N, C-alpha and C positions, 0 to 999 in steps of 0.2 A: 417686015420689021415693025416693032411697036416700041413706044417709049412710055416710061412710068416716072412720075415725079415722086421720088422717095420721101420728100419732105412735106407733102401735102395730104390733107384729109385724114389725119390721125383719128382713130376711133378707139377710145378707151372704154372698157366695160367695168362696172362696179365690182362684181363678184370675183371675176377671174381675168387673167391676162387674155388678150385677144390676139390670135394668130391669123393674119389676113393673107390668103394665098395670092401672091402677085403674079406667079407663073407656075403652071403645072404642066409637064409634058413627060413623055416616056424617058427623056434624057435627064430630067432634073426638076427640082422645085425651088422656088424662092418664096419664103414666108416673111412677112413683116410683123414682128411682135410689138405690142404696145402694152406696157405695164404701168399701173398706177403705183404710187409709193407703197411699199410693203408687199406688193404682189410678187409671186415667184412662179417660175416654170420648174416644177418638181424634177427631181433627178430621173433621168431616162437615158436612152441611147438610141442611135440609129445603126442597127447591126449591119446594114448593107451599104453604108455610105459614109464618107467623111462628112463632117459638118463644119462649115465656115460661118462664123458669126461676126457681123460687122456692126459696130456701134454707130447710131445715127444721131440720137438726141438724148440728153440727160446723162445720168451716171448710175451705175449699178455694179454688181459683182457677179462673177461666175466662178464655178469650180468644175474642174475636170476630174478625170480618173486618178490623177496623182493626189487628189485631196487638197491641193493648193488653191486658195482664192486669188482671183485676179480682178483688177479693175476693168470695167467695161464703160467706155465713154465714146463720144464721137471720134471717129478715125481709128478706133482700136479694132484689130483683126484677131480673132481667136480661132485656132485651128484644132479640130478634134478628129481623131482617127476613127475609122469604122468601129462601132461597138463600144467606144469610150463613153462611160457614164459622165453626165454633166448636168448642171443646174444653173439657172440664172435668176437673179432677183433685183428688183428696184430698191434703192436705198431711200433717200429723202425726197426725191422728186420723181416725175414721170420718166420712164425709160423706153426708148424705141430702138430696135435693132433688127437686122436682117439675119435670117438663117438660110444658107444656101446648101443644098444637098444634091447628090447625083441620083438619077433614076427615081423610080417610084417603088415603094415597098410592095411586096406581093399582095398584102391584104388590101391595098388601095387600087390595084391595077384594073379591077372590073367595075370601078365606080367612076362616074364622070367628075 
């Protein structure tokens, strides 16, 4: 067993959002995203996994395959189906959230 303090040691990058891998195994991945104001995670999808997004710090917005925008703030859980397109962006302040996925995509399986 190991423990991770989700609210410590945030690392923000100037040019782009930073996705810190907190856990990577054949059964799943947990990434902690840190966005400065105005930064965004462009629209993409996870074709082989649902995506669970959990707001930790700050406020932002997210949009899913339905095109609807939703608020993302501490305590918010966003559930996306496999293959559902989505994007996330920070609004006025810094935004920190977790993305939890099942498995590892085929293109990452042979990389440590």
